[in-house]
N, C-alpha and C positions, 0 to 999 in steps of 0.2 A: 504494500500500500504506500502510495506517495502521500506525504503529509506536507501541506503548504500553509503558511501564515498569510493572511490577507486582512486589510483594514477596510472600513466602510468605503464603498464606491470603487474598490479594486476588484479585479476579475481574474478568471482563469479561462484559458482557451483550450478546448479539446478537439483534436482532429480538424482544425481549421474552420469548423462550422458550428461548434457548440461553445457558448460562452456562459460561464457561471459568474454572477456578480453579487457581491456582498451588498445588499440593499440597506440593511439596518442591523444594529447590534443593540439589544435591549436586555440587560441583565444577563441571564444565562441562555438567551435565545438569539439565534442568528437568522435573519431573513435573507433568503437567497433568491435571486432572479435567474431564470434559465432561458437563454435564447437558443433555440434549436430549429432545424428544419421541421416542417409539419410532419414529414414522414418518420421522424425519430420520436418514438414514444418516450415520454418523461413522466414518471410516477414517483410518489413518495414510497418509501420502502414498504409500509404496511399495505398500501394499495396494490403494489406490485405482487406482494405475497398472496393477497386475497385473490387477485386475478389468476395467479398460478394455481390456486386451490379451486378455482372455478366459482368463487363467490361473487355476488354483485358488489359493486363499490358501496352502495347504500348500506348493505349488511355489514360491511367490514370497517368503514371509516368511522373513527371515534365511537366504536361500539360500546365502549365503557361508559361514555357520557350520553350515548344515544343521539348524537348530533353529527352533522357533517359540517366541516369547516371549509370556507373558501380560502383563496390565496391571501386575502386581507384579514383573515381570522374572524370574519363575521359568520354567524351561524345561520344556516339555511335549511330548508326542509328537503331539498333535493341535492344530489351530489353535483359538484361542479363539472363542467365539460372536460377540462384539462386539469392535471394535478400539478 
């Protein structure tokens, strides 16, 4: 595993077409922005694992809290289109 240090607004480029940007650092949470071609699936780990198990995103995301979170941390009743 490659471990890198980045500050707010700094980024990492993967394979010339995927960019990960540190959007915000708040306490022990880091918000990341992902810019990737539409044909490249991008999921949070728990969503990826649920898809691999054949579960729907709505059943798996935030199951503990019974809520689905959008990219801006607001709670909604339906899963977001992209993770």
